[in-house]
C-alpha positions, 0 to 999 in steps of 0.5 A: 471858864477858868479851871474849877473843882466842884463837889456838893454832897448835900442831899436835898429833899424838896417838896410837900411833907418831906419834913415828915421823913426827917427821922428816916433820912437821919437814920439812913445817915446813922444818926442816933442822938441829935440836938434839935436847934430852933429859933422862934416858937413859930415852929412849935406853934405851927405844929412843925416841931410835933412832926419832927419829934414824932419822926425822930421817935419813930426812927429811934433817934434820941434828941434834946431840944434847944430854942432861942436862936435869933436873927443875926445869930450870936456866939453866946448862944452857939456856946450854950448849945455846944455845952448841951451837945457835949453833955448829951453826947450828940452825934448830929445837929438838926436845925429847924428854922431859917439860915440863922438857925442853920448857920448856928448849927454848923458852928455848934457841930464844929464846936462840939468836936473841939475842946477849945474856943469855937471862935478859933474856926472863925479866925482860921486858927484851927482846922474844922471837924464836925458832927453830922448836920441836918436841916429843915428850912423854914425861911429861904434866904441864905442858901446855907442848906446847900453850902459849907459856910455859916455866919455868927456874930461875936457880941464882944468884938462886933465881928460878924464872921464866917466859918467854912469847911467841907465837913459843914455841908449838911447831910440832908436838907429838907426844903418844903416851900409850904412851911415857908408860907407863914413867913411875914412879908417883912422877912420875905422882902429881906430874903429877896434882898439877900438872894439878889446880894448873893447873886450880884457879888461875883457878877459885878466884881469878878475879873473873869465871868463866863457867859453861861454863869451870867445868864444863870445869875440873871435868871435867878434874879429875875425869878426872885423879883417875879416870885417876890411880887407874886408872894406879896399879893398871895402868900399861899401861892405854892409854885411861886414859893417853891421857885423862890425857895430854890432861887435862894438855894441856887444863889449860894450853892456854888453853881453860880461861881463855877469858872468865875475868878477874881471876885469878893463879897464887899456888900456882905462885908459892909453889911456885916458891920452894919448888923453887928452894930445895929442888929438889923435884919441882914437882908434889910442891911443889904438892900441899903448897901447894894444901891449905894455900893453899886453907884460907887463901884459901877465905874470900875466895871461899866459893862457888867452894870450896863448889862445888869440894867438891860437884862434885869430891868430893860434899862439902857444905862448903869445909872438907870439899872441901879435906880431901878433896883433901888426903886424895886426895893422901895416898892416891896418895902425893904429899906434903902437908907441908913436910917432905915436900919438904925445907922445914925450920925451918932453910931456911923463912926462905930459902923465905919470902924467895924467895917474897916476891921472887917475889910482888913480881915476879909483881905479888902483893905486896899480897896475899902479904905476909910475914904471909900467907905465914907463915900459909900455910906454917904450915898446910902443916906 
């Protein structure tokens, strides 16, 4: 293992009914005024927001509500919320929803402490400070509940970028798997794709990867596959839902990158360009990108791809492993071709141009040239 420093300060409250204590958890962290951010009206119709408001009131925490955060969160909504947080003099942001809501909350928490353009944090122009962040996760996918990053799309520039800073770790993350039982099968399979993508990026691209970490990643992927199939058959299986939720958290909380070096996130870089143009669901875009990218990249690290095929699917060759993953995506119903996420001959050139912009900004332009990207996209048709 290469040298590393590891610190993850997030307090995770995992299990049934934990959301009822959110006001108590926030009070313990000296929060007094919070902006409650959410996405769809699902959290209100389900009664979850009633529970949240009751807990906040019981613990003397003032709050203001703002909904409407969309999948693939956008900068305009972040700016709307920053204005409200400042007017309310909020000392914290409480995200109630999935990764898009929490990623937005992180940007809002940073922007509320800054007089300039919050996009400065996404382009690395300014150091980040932030309000306290709390969350109740209602969809397992991004792992944002236990990391210090967040992704937002700038609609004007088509840049889907991230901000990252230690102050963006949530103080307390509530994960009650029972709250995720109403997630549609469509978004369940998109989430599975996202978890697997988080797991394989370093697995395939790292120049140094410890055996222990490889085994942890393989276990996480196998758990995701197994529990996805259980939940498609029985969405109310709490134990499967709990394992699925924790697999999402584990995939991107830092533990699967310890002692790993020389890796990047090319699948995410490419997908961010696709969803910036087409607004497809992030996980759907990833299930299109992964098999195509894997076919193109496999010759660069054949041993890792052969191991993946053997350990995950019991196959003998890299090619068989890639086809097995694609077949599984097809089986569960997440797309595997560009047409399935709205990329056509009419907008493919725009997608390639945005990807080239991303590859430059992500420091990958030496590998992800127009020629290589055209090859990858051709494999995804």
